[in-house]
C-alpha positions as a printed Julia matrix, in Angstrom:
605×3 Matrix{Float64}:
  0.13  -0.07   -0.02
  2.86   2.28    0.64
  4.2    2.0    -2.73
  0.85   2.83   -4.27
  0.7    5.92   -2.04
  4.15   7.0    -3.03
  3.18   6.52   -6.82
  0.14   8.79   -6.25
  2.48  11.29   -4.45
  4.88  11.29   -7.48
  2.09  11.7    -9.85
  0.88  14.63   -7.93
  4.06  16.31   -8.03
  4.68  15.63  -11.68
  1.22  17.34  -12.29
  2.07  20.2   -10.07
  5.35  20.66  -12.21
  3.22  20.47  -15.58
  0.6   22.81  -14.26
  3.39  25.29  -13.27
  4.77  25.23  -16.64
  1.28  25.71  -18.36
  0.56  28.61  -16.01
  3.88  30.21  -16.95
  3.33  29.63  -20.72
  0.15  31.34  -20.44
  1.42  34.11  -18.52
  4.32  34.63  -21.03
  1.84  34.61  -23.95
 -0.25  37.22  -22.18
  2.73  39.54  -21.7
  3.87  39.1   -25.28
  0.19  39.91  -26.56
  0.31  43.25  -24.43
  3.89  43.82  -25.5
  4.84  44.21  -21.77
  8.63  43.67  -21.79
  9.69  44.85  -18.4
  9.39  41.13  -17.14
 11.04  38.19  -19.01
  9.78  34.76  -19.2
 12.58  33.65  -16.87
 11.47  36.09  -14.35
  7.71  34.95  -14.56
  9.1   31.42  -14.09
 10.9   32.38  -11.08
  7.8   34.05   -9.63
  5.45  31.05  -10.07
  8.09  28.79   -8.61
  7.96  31.15   -5.44
  4.2   30.9    -5.66
  4.25  26.79   -5.5
  6.97  27.13   -2.86
  4.73  29.36   -0.53
  1.78  26.71   -1.13
  4.08  23.81   -0.46
  5.59  25.41    2.58
  2.68  26.72    4.26
 -0.39  24.64    2.97
  1.05  21.17    2.91
  0.17  19.04    5.83
  3.1   18.03    8.2
  4.04  14.36    8.18
  4.35  13.78   11.89
  2.71  10.52   11.87
  5.5    8.78   10.18
  8.17   9.96   12.66
  8.21   6.57   14.03
 10.06   5.49   10.8
 12.98   7.85   11.57
 15.95   5.72   13.08
 19.03   6.93   14.73
 22.55   5.44   13.91
 24.97   5.57   16.95
 28.76   4.69   17.07
 29.4    6.64   13.79
 32.42   9.16   13.9
 31.5   11.0    10.62
 28.61  10.96    8.18
 28.67   8.17    5.72
 28.47   8.98    2.09
 26.4    5.92    1.16
 24.2    4.02    3.71
 22.86   0.47    3.13
 19.86  -0.55    5.11
 18.87  -4.3     5.32
 15.22  -4.77    5.78
 13.74  -8.2     5.69
 14.57  -9.58    2.24
 15.18  -5.99    0.78
 18.39  -3.96    0.86
 18.03  -0.2     0.36
 20.93   2.27   -0.31
 20.81   5.83    0.61
 23.08   8.58   -0.57
 24.07  11.43    1.62
 22.65  14.83    0.54
 23.13  17.21    3.09
 22.6   17.89    7.14
 18.91  17.89    7.8
 18.91  18.93   11.45
 21.51  19.09   14.4
 18.83  18.82   17.09
 17.18  15.86   18.58
 13.74  14.77   18.82
 12.46  16.52   15.88
 11.28  13.4    13.91
  8.3   15.07   12.21
 10.28  18.13   10.77
 12.86  15.67    9.76
 10.47  13.74    7.64
  8.91  16.76    6.44
 12.17  18.1     5.38
 13.34  15.04    3.35
  9.96  14.91    1.43
 10.8   18.53    0.3
 14.18  17.62   -0.77
 13.53  14.59   -3.05
 14.77  16.28   -6.39
 18.22  15.15   -7.24
 20.44  18.33   -8.47
 22.0   15.96  -10.78
 18.87  15.48  -12.78
 18.85  19.13  -13.2
 22.47  19.52  -14.32
 22.31  16.27  -16.57
 18.89  16.45  -18.15
 17.78  19.87  -18.37
 20.72  22.06  -18.66
 22.27  20.47  -21.87
 19.65  21.24  -24.26
 19.88  24.96  -23.11
 23.49  25.13  -23.75
 23.3   23.09  -27.05
 20.39  25.38  -28.37
 22.39  28.44  -27.49
 25.5   27.32  -29.33
 23.65  25.93  -32.23
 21.56  28.98  -32.99
 24.66  31.26  -32.93
 24.93  33.48  -36.11
 27.88  31.66  -37.74
 28.84  34.44  -39.89
 28.79  37.19  -37.22
 30.33  34.91  -34.79
 33.26  34.31  -37.08
 33.66  38.0   -37.64
 33.74  38.79  -33.97
 35.54  35.46  -32.88
 38.49  37.16  -31.43
 36.47  39.63  -29.37
 34.11  36.86  -28.27
 36.92  34.56  -27.05
 38.63  37.26  -25.34
 35.54  38.26  -23.22
 34.52  34.56  -22.81
 38.05  33.19  -21.58
 40.12  36.02  -20.2
 37.12  38.03  -19.09
 35.64  35.12  -17.15
 39.05  34.38  -15.48
 39.08  37.97  -14.37
 35.6   37.9   -13.13
 36.32  34.86  -11.01
 39.44  36.25   -9.54
 37.97  39.51   -8.69
 34.68  38.29   -7.21
 36.83  35.75   -5.11
 39.22  38.36   -3.96
 36.46  40.72   -2.84
 34.38  38.18   -1.18
 37.37  37.05    0.7
 37.92  40.37    1.95
 34.51  40.64    3.31
 34.83  37.11    5.1
 37.99  38.88    6.72
 35.69  41.55    7.88
 33.09  39.2     9.23
 35.74  37.66   11.31
 36.73  40.97   12.68
 33.12  41.84   13.48
 32.68  38.54   15.01
 30.01  37.34   12.64
 32.11  34.24   11.57
 35.03  32.07   12.84
 38.51  32.29   11.37
 38.2   29.1     9.52
 34.78  29.18    8.26
 35.4   30.63    4.86
 38.41  29.53    2.87
 40.09  31.49    0.06
 38.88  28.29   -2.08
 35.42  28.87   -0.87
 35.61  32.53   -1.96
 36.82  31.7    -5.56
 34.5   28.99   -6.15
 31.66  31.61   -5.62
 33.65  33.67   -8.12
 33.69  30.85  -10.68
 29.93  30.2   -10.12
 28.98  33.73  -10.68
 31.26  34.28  -13.51
 28.79  32.49  -15.63
 26.21  34.85  -17.42
 23.09  33.41  -18.63
 22.55  32.96  -22.36
 18.88  32.19  -22.02
 17.86  35.54  -20.6
 20.05  37.37  -23.25
 18.72  35.44  -26.06
 15.14  36.15  -24.85
 15.67  39.64  -24.17
 17.62  40.66  -27.28
 15.48  38.61  -29.65
 12.29  40.47  -28.7
 14.08  43.92  -28.89
 16.26  43.16  -32.0
 19.24  44.89  -30.67
 22.28  45.85  -32.84
 23.66  42.64  -34.25
 27.31  43.19  -33.04
 26.33  43.82  -29.6
 24.09  40.9   -29.66
 26.75  38.53  -30.85
 29.17  39.72  -28.33
 27.12  39.41  -25.26
 25.27  36.29  -26.6
 28.6   34.58  -27.84
 30.27  35.55  -24.59
 27.5   34.05  -22.38
 27.37  30.71  -24.39
 31.11  30.42  -24.18
 31.82  31.53  -20.44
 29.36  28.91  -19.26
 31.78  26.29  -20.28
 34.85  28.35  -18.84
 32.92  28.6   -15.57
 32.28  24.97  -15.19
 35.91  24.06  -15.87
 36.99  26.8   -13.51
 34.61  25.25  -10.96
 36.29  21.63  -11.28
 39.73  23.14  -11.13
 39.09  25.24   -7.99
 37.33  21.99   -6.43
 40.39  19.9    -7.21
 42.66  22.77   -5.9
 40.76  22.67   -2.48
 40.83  18.81   -2.36
 44.55  18.98   -2.89
 45.22  21.0     0.38
 44.57  24.56   -0.61
 42.82  26.57    1.78
 43.75  29.97    3.25
 47.38  29.78    1.9
 48.56  29.53   -1.42
 49.96  26.21   -2.51
 52.01  26.31   -5.65
 51.96  22.69   -6.49
 48.3   22.3    -5.88
 47.74  25.52   -7.98
 49.64  23.91  -10.98
 48.12  20.77  -10.57
 44.52  22.27  -10.66
 45.56  24.49  -13.68
 46.54  21.47  -15.46
 43.3   19.7   -14.52
 41.41  22.86  -15.89
 43.29  22.35  -19.41
 42.96  18.74  -19.43
 38.98  18.92  -18.46
 38.55  21.81  -21.21
 40.57  20.3   -24.07
 39.47  16.83  -23.46
 35.74  17.84  -23.25
 36.2   19.87  -26.52
 37.63  17.03  -28.25
 34.94  14.57  -27.28
 32.43  17.08  -28.45
 34.12  17.64  -31.76
 34.44  13.77  -32.2
 30.8   13.18  -32.07
 30.1   16.13  -34.39
 32.59  14.28  -36.93
 30.71  11.07  -36.68
 27.23  12.85  -37.12
 28.72  14.75  -40.06
 30.22  11.76  -41.73
 27.05   9.75  -41.31
 24.79  12.53  -42.75
 27.33  13.25  -45.39
 27.79   9.52  -46.89
 24.44   7.93  -46.0
 21.08   8.71  -47.59
 19.24   9.73  -44.21
 18.04  12.67  -45.93
 15.57  10.72  -47.63
 13.88  10.23  -44.28
 13.94  13.33  -42.48
 12.57  11.84  -38.99
 15.53   9.32  -38.97
 17.83  12.05  -39.69
 16.53  14.32  -37.11
 16.51  11.58  -34.36
 20.07  10.54  -35.18
 21.3   14.14  -35.19
 19.53  14.6   -31.6
 20.77  11.34  -30.09
 24.24  11.71  -31.34
 24.53  15.28  -29.94
 23.03  14.26  -26.4
 25.53  11.19  -26.77
 28.37  13.84  -26.61
 27.14  14.97  -23.22
 26.83  11.63  -21.74
 30.1   10.06  -22.84
 31.99  13.14  -21.74
 30.38  12.8   -18.2
 31.16   9.02  -18.33
 34.87   9.67  -18.71
 34.99  12.15  -15.96
 35.15  15.24  -17.93
 32.53  18.33  -18.34
 29.53  17.33  -20.43
 28.47  21.01  -20.54
 31.69  21.84  -22.09
 31.57  18.94  -24.53
 27.79  19.91  -25.75
 28.75  23.45  -26.11
 31.34  22.83  -28.65
 29.3   19.87  -30.1
 26.42  22.51  -30.94
 29.02  25.09  -32.36
 30.62  22.58  -34.63
 27.32  20.88  -35.61
 26.01  24.26  -36.63
 29.16  24.81  -38.64
 29.33  21.44  -40.51
 26.74  18.96  -40.21
 23.8   21.49  -40.35
 24.79  21.74  -44.06
 24.44  18.09  -44.65
 20.78  17.8   -43.35
 17.82  17.95  -45.74
 15.71  21.29  -45.49
 13.03  19.6   -43.45
 15.63  18.23  -40.92
 17.27  21.53  -40.51
 14.0   23.07  -39.56
 13.32  20.07  -37.21
 16.51  20.11  -35.38
 16.3   23.98  -34.55
 12.7   23.64  -33.37
 13.44  20.37  -31.46
 16.21  21.91  -29.41
 14.36  25.29  -29.03
 11.48  23.22  -27.56
 13.62  21.25  -25.1
 15.5   24.36  -24.34
 12.39  26.53  -23.54
 10.85  23.59  -21.2
 14.43  23.13  -19.49
 14.6   26.77  -19.06
 11.01  27.28  -17.62
 11.64  24.38  -15.22
 15.01  25.49  -13.98
 13.92  29.03  -13.25
 10.86  27.77  -11.63
 12.73  25.38   -9.68
 14.9   28.37   -8.54
 11.92  30.1    -7.09
 10.62  27.07   -5.42
 14.08  26.39   -3.86
 14.44  30.0    -2.65
 11.35  29.62   -0.28
 11.36  25.95    0.57
 15.24  25.03    0.97
 15.21  24.65    4.92
 18.97  25.26    5.29
 19.54  28.74    3.91
 22.44  30.51    5.42
 21.94  34.25    5.15
 25.14  36.09    5.9
 24.49  39.75    5.3
 28.08  40.9     4.69
 28.81  37.78    2.4
 25.72  38.56    0.29
 26.49  42.23    0.16
 30.19  41.58   -0.85
 28.98  39.27   -3.43
 26.65  41.78   -5.0
 29.26  44.37   -4.95
 31.79  42.15   -6.37
 29.86  41.02   -9.2
 29.31  44.46  -10.57
 32.76  45.57   -9.92
 34.22  42.43  -11.56
 32.05  43.01  -14.58
 33.4   46.49  -15.15
 36.93  45.53  -14.73
 36.23  42.65  -17.08
 34.57  44.68  -19.86
 36.26  48.14  -19.92
 39.82  46.95  -20.09
 39.27  44.07  -22.52
 37.24  46.38  -24.67
 40.15  48.9   -24.93
 42.37  45.78  -25.83
 40.21  44.2   -28.71
 39.46  47.73  -29.98
 43.25  47.99  -30.77
 42.8   45.22  -33.45
 39.06  46.05  -34.44
 38.23  47.7   -37.52
 34.63  48.54  -35.99
 35.28  49.63  -32.57
 33.26  48.85  -29.66
 31.65  52.14  -28.8
 31.62  53.51  -25.21
 27.88  53.21  -25.13
 28.05  49.51  -26.12
 30.78  48.83  -23.33
 28.41  50.41  -20.77
 25.66  48.24  -21.75
 27.75  45.04  -21.68
 28.86  46.06  -18.16
 24.87  46.3   -17.22
 23.96  43.2   -18.99
 25.76  40.71  -16.9
 22.67  38.46  -16.18
 23.07  35.34  -14.1
 20.96  32.28  -14.46
 20.71  28.32  -14.94
 24.42  27.47  -15.12
 25.29  29.52  -11.88
 22.33  27.86  -10.02
 23.1   24.43  -11.28
 26.68  24.63  -10.13
 25.68  26.06   -6.77
 22.89  23.47   -5.9
 25.08  20.43   -6.77
 26.83  20.57   -3.25
 24.87  21.76   -0.05
 26.7   19.45    2.48
 28.54  22.39    4.29
 27.36  25.66    5.79
 29.69  27.46    3.39
 28.24  25.67    0.4
 24.66  26.48    1.62
 25.62  30.09    1.96
 26.94  30.01   -1.54
 23.55  28.5    -2.7
 21.56  31.08   -0.79
 23.75  34.22   -2.19
 23.79  32.67   -5.84
 19.76  32.29   -5.68
 19.48  36.08   -4.58
 22.03  37.22   -7.21
 20.33  35.32   -9.84
 16.71  36.43   -9.03
 18.09  40.22   -8.66
 19.87  40.23  -12.14
 16.8   38.66  -13.8
 14.21  40.86  -12.19
 16.01  44.12  -11.94
 18.54  44.28  -14.56
 16.33  42.28  -17.15
 13.45  44.55  -16.72
 15.57  47.78  -17.07
 17.18  46.51  -20.35
 14.74  48.34  -22.53
 15.1   51.82  -20.74
 18.94  51.38  -20.5
 19.11  50.64  -24.12
 17.25  53.88  -25.06
 19.28  55.86  -22.59
 22.45  54.78  -24.09
 20.99  55.43  -27.56
 21.63  51.87  -28.71
 19.87  50.63  -32.01
 17.01  48.5   -31.45
 14.52  47.06  -34.05
 17.28  45.99  -36.12
 17.2   42.72  -38.15
 20.03  40.51  -36.99
 20.74  39.2   -40.59
 20.19  42.66  -42.25
 23.59  42.98  -43.91
 25.92  40.12  -43.46
 25.77  38.88  -47.02
 26.54  42.41  -48.22
 29.32  42.73  -45.65
 31.0   39.64  -46.87
 30.8   40.66  -50.47
 32.25  44.18  -49.9
 35.19  42.84  -47.62
 36.03  40.04  -49.95
 36.54  42.29  -52.84
 39.27  44.17  -50.81
 40.56  41.26  -48.68
 43.7   39.66  -49.03
 44.22  35.8   -48.95
 47.37  36.24  -47.03
 45.25  37.62  -44.12
 43.72  34.09  -43.55
 44.83  32.7   -40.23
 45.84  28.88  -39.73
 42.49  27.91  -38.4
 40.3   29.31  -41.32
 42.94  27.93  -43.86
 42.56  24.51  -42.13
 38.81  24.67  -41.95
 38.49  25.7   -45.63
 40.88  23.37  -47.12
 40.45  20.27  -45.07
 37.66  20.34  -42.58
 34.75  21.45  -44.75
 35.74  19.32  -47.61
 35.72  16.33  -45.31
 32.67  16.86  -43.31
 30.42  18.63  -45.89
 29.59  18.81  -49.49
 31.29  22.25  -49.68
 34.87  23.44  -50.09
 37.68  22.54  -52.58
 38.2   19.0   -53.61
 40.5   17.1   -51.32
 42.2   15.78  -54.32
 43.64  19.4   -54.78
 44.27  20.0   -51.14
 45.79  16.63  -49.84
 49.39  15.54  -51.19
 49.28  13.11  -53.96
 50.23  10.3   -51.79
 46.85  10.73  -50.16
 44.95  10.35  -53.33
 43.03   7.15  -52.21
 42.17   8.88  -48.95
 41.02  12.05  -50.67
 38.82  10.13  -53.26
 37.25   8.24  -50.36
 36.34  11.38  -48.09
 35.49  13.68  -51.12
 31.74  14.35  -51.59
 30.3   12.78  -54.72
 29.03  16.12  -55.6
 32.43  17.96  -55.45
 33.79  14.98  -57.71
 31.28  15.29  -60.38
 31.65  19.13  -60.16
 35.46  18.89  -60.58
 34.95  16.68  -63.63
 32.73  18.99  -65.27
 34.93  22.05  -64.64
 37.97  20.09  -66.35
 35.53  19.54  -69.35
 34.69  23.01  -69.64
 38.25  24.28  -69.43
 39.11  21.99  -72.17
 36.2   23.52  -74.31
 36.8   26.94  -73.33
 33.26  27.88  -73.56
 31.91  30.49  -70.97
 28.29  29.17  -71.29
 29.33  25.89  -70.14
 31.07  27.24  -67.01
 27.92  29.23  -66.11
 25.95  25.98  -65.92
 28.75  24.12  -63.86
 28.47  27.13  -61.31
 24.85  26.69  -61.37
 25.06  22.9   -60.62
 27.64  23.67  -57.88
 25.19  26.08  -56.17
 22.25  23.66  -56.33
 24.47  20.44  -55.19
 26.14  22.3   -52.25
 29.57  22.1   -53.95
 32.3   24.79  -54.17
 30.38  28.05  -54.26
 31.8   31.57  -54.24
 29.8   32.74  -51.27
 31.16  29.91  -49.32
 34.72  30.79  -50.35
 33.89  34.37  -49.28
 32.61  33.35  -45.85
 36.06  31.79  -45.05
 37.91  34.87  -46.11
 36.39  37.02  -43.48
 38.92  36.7   -40.99
 40.34  40.33  -41.69
 41.54  41.35  -38.22
 41.73  38.06  -36.57
 38.1   37.89  -35.86
 37.93  41.05  -33.72
 35.33  42.62  -35.87
 35.58  43.3   -39.56
 32.5   45.3   -40.45
 33.34  49.0   -41.05
 31.93  51.27  -38.06
 28.96  53.12  -38.54
 29.26  56.94  -39.11
 27.75  57.73  -35.74
 30.02  55.59  -33.86
 33.27  56.56  -35.84
């Protein structure tokens, strides 16, 4: 009978979640209908999550009648991570989540607390977060991303490290102040704990950025800088969190340990590089399967294979002990760069819609769960100075990140980042799903619970306050809105290629155009002309059938010397996805190392 009751409770919980998502969707639709942009859908999800939390906290009955089921274990010197309980013929295994209560004889509150903490944070991290990250990477404007690649990478990598260090240092200073004021003991907050908070809060949120900027249609360059940074710095923040945790486990604390630092730095490089490699390997597998098979004849199977292989990049990376989020991020970027061009037109639309759907549901659930946890988590640790220090450090670190790095990248950009854009980039540091997912994974100590509480408050504040002020801030800074993101990339590329020089192409662009694209897609120059003659068999094996046919036709045309036939061949190349001029132009767009090649508007010059 108890199993039947538990099944009913689980069904009721799932129904409550589904009802919460339905109410959120209807509310977002109504807000969009009235064109009310002060509250984003993530803020709506947090609000309804808080409403559900209030209902659970104050309206659900206490389970005092089950208090006799609570047993105490004596003779233990420390809390076990796993507990095996032998009941008659069944053995139950329980995993340690965190401390429930340090007081005795509180059986009813203990059971009530356990019932409120049944959701495993690993499900949040492994199931709902990957589609959000993949969708953000998969929907990036590839042309503009390449044009601004140097700037985006600078803000995403170097900027995230700067943010992490500044937040950690500022918060550590406030913890020293707490010790002086008697609000904390000397060993409560270690230096690694503060830098861990810095790593968690250095991840800006691509979901909120995407939602806000897509509705407002902001300047395309500003959009790609902020959205590209927020997508990539999630991976950097996750790798930094792994590295700082490993540094702490190796003995790092208040003092700096050189050996532990270099080991954790090496761990960061290994995790990031290994995850990147695995994500790209799954892209290669998907691209080759879609290139040489005839899956395009069945778009349903094509879409299913694409989805499962993309998700497998996350699962395989997590199984090897690396970062699945980093892998799925780079898998999304490379899938959009290569595999997307091998798909049928119907599969292209389906894959975008499928990941957009899962991303939206994951977004609504995560932000709703944030609001729920904010009111129902029974072990919040509110440290006023710690929270104030974190709030101040977040904004200070954002300014120390954007302004100096903008000055550096402007030295190499043709289109300078205007001062107004820099101001808005400082303002638009929204935090969200990744920060919460990293903070909620470990709440076993008081410091980690204080980190979770502070993270929740920071996320809600940035989503509600900064998100609602985005529109007025754009108008106050006189930044363009209502602009089509793809209004001029094609024209830009044509003008730039006309004046561009082949010798400005970097090593990566040369490798991508001459080898990766011909191997993984139907476009690019024939491998028989790119690879050495000794690799002729391999070149013919990996070359696209369309490219081989086009090359033969080109040779016949050159022999005849007729321009009419050449025009026909070029038309056939465009229809079969062969080596077309626009694709050559796309790869000549390196200009100033991806720091921004488009000419500056007259108003910004």
